[in-house]
C-alpha positions in Angstrom: -19.6 -5.1 3.3 -20.3 -2.9 0.1 -16.4 -2.8 -1.1 -16.8 0.5 -3.3 -18.7 2.0 -1.4 -16.7 1.7 1.4 -13.0 1.9 -0.4 -14.7 5.8 -2.1 -15.9 6.9 1.7 -12.5 5.6 3.4 -11.2 7.8 0.1 -13.0 10.9 0.6 -11.9 11.0 4.4 -8.1 11.0 3.2 -8.2 13.4 0.3 -10.2 15.7 2.6 -8.8 14.9 6.3 -5.5 14.2 5.3 -3.7 14.5 8.6 -7.1 13.0 9.7 -6.1 9.3 11.3 -7.4 6.0 10.2 -7.7 3.7 13.8 -10.5 3.8 14.1 -11.2 2.2 11.1 -8.3 -0.4 11.0 -10.5 -1.7 14.1 -14.0 -1.5 12.2 -12.6 -4.0 9.4 -10.3 -7.0 9.7 -7.8 -8.4 7.4 -10.3 -9.7 5.1 -11.8 -6.6 4.6 -8.5 -5.0 4.4 -7.0 -7.0 1.9 -10.2 -5.8 -0.7 -10.3 -2.4 0.2 -6.6 -2.7 -0.4 -6.8 -4.5 -4.0 -10.0 -2.0 -4.8 -8.2 1.1 -4.6 -4.6 -0.3 -5.8 -7.3 -1.5 -9.2 -9.5 1.5 -9.3 -7.5 5.1 -7.9 -3.5 3.9 -8.4 -1.1 6.5 -8.2 -0.9 9.1 -5.9 -4.1 7.9 -4.0 -3.5 4.1 -4.0 -0.4 5.4 -1.7 -1.8 7.7 -0.3 -4.4 5.1 0.9 -1.1 2.4 1.9 0.5 5.3 3.6 -1.9 5.9 6.3 -2.9 2.2 6.7 1.0 1.4 6.4 0.1 -0.8 10.1 -2.0 -3.2 8.1 -0.3 -2.9 5.2 3.5 -3.9 6.2 1.6 -6.4 8.0 0.0 -8.6 5.1 2.2 -11.6 4.4 3.5 -12.4 0.6 0.3 -15.2 0.5 -2.1 -12.1 1.3 -1.0 -9.5 -1.2 -0.8 -12.2 -4.6 -4.6 -12.9 -2.8 -4.4 -8.7 -3.5 -3.1 -9.2 -6.8 -5.7 -11.8 -7.4 -8.5 -10.3 -6.5 -7.9 -7.0 -9.5 -10.2 -7.8 -12.5 -10.9 -4.4 -13.9 -7.6 -2.5 -14.8 -4.8 -5.2 -12.9 -1.5 -3.5 -14.3 -2.8 -0.6 -13.0 -3.0 -1.9 -9.1 0.4 -3.8 -10.0 2.4 -1.1 -11.6 0.8 1.0 -8.2 2.2 -1.0 -5.7 5.7 -1.7 -7.4 5.6 1.9 -7.0 4.6 1.8 -3.6 7.7 -0.1 -2.2 10.0 2.2 -4.7 9.2 5.3 -4.0 8.6 4.6 0.4 10.4 1.4 1.6 13.6 -0.3 0.9 12.0 -3.6 -0.7 13.5 -3.8 -3.1 13.8 -7.7 -3.6 13.8 -9.2 -7.2 12.8 -12.2 -6.2 10.3 -10.5 -3.7 8.7 -8.9 -6.7 8.8 -12.3 -9.0 6.7 -13.9 -6.2 4.3 -11.5 -6.5 4.6 -12.0 -10.5 4.9 -8.5 -10.9 8.9 -8.1 -12.0 8.2 -6.2 -15.1 5.8 -3.2 -13.8 9.0 -2.8 -11.0 12.5 -3.0 -13.0 12.3 1.0 -13.2 11.8 0.7 -9.5 14.3 -1.5 -7.7 17.3 0.3 -6.1 17.0 4.0 -7.2 16.7 5.4 -3.5 13.5 7.4 -4.2 12.3 6.9 -0.5 14.6 10.2 0.1 12.8 11.7 -2.5 11.8 15.6 -1.9 8.3 14.9 -3.6 7.9 11.8 -1.3 8.9 13.1 2.2 6.0 16.0 1.3 3.1 13.2 0.7 4.6 12.2 4.3 4.0 15.4 6.1 1.1 16.4 4.3 -0.5 13.3 5.8 0.6 13.5 8.9 3.3 10.0 8.7 5.2 9.8 12.0 8.2 9.4 12.2 8.2 6.1 14.4 5.8 5.0 11.1 8.4 6.8 8.5 10.8 4.4 9.6 9.1 1.2 9.9 8.1 1.2 6.6 12.0 2.5 5.1 12.9 -0.4 7.2 10.1 -2.9 6.0 10.2 -6.4 5.6 8.2 -9.1 3.6 6.7 -11.4 5.8 6.6 -15.2 3.7 3.5 -16.2 6.0 0.4 -15.3 7.0 0.7 -13.3 11.1 -1.9 -14.1 13.3 -3.6 -10.9 13.8 
């Protein structure tokens, strides 16, 4: 699989059809492929675009274990700082995960400091992004009640 090409196609779909479901894409890629694509998107797109990707693929992303998230970060090489910052801000903006130990385990403590305990999940801008992408109320609740998975899940 050409990760770059696949990631760019996915992002193009998200940008041009933001309300379209990505279930069909999730069904065609395995966890290893998803981690590679996720790493590439975080590293090369960063910011808002990577957040849109993670929001659209929230089921798969929230099911990643700490071990898999570390692997995702380890795959970044070109612009690891941007990818790590995007990951940290995603957790700060869209989830309730703000445990310093979790971020320490991922090795991204510096990038998270501005977002710990700030309560950004109710921010107007972030709520508008969820509406724009047609994220369901159930998925929003899952994001806001996310749990850290220490061990890899069988998929």
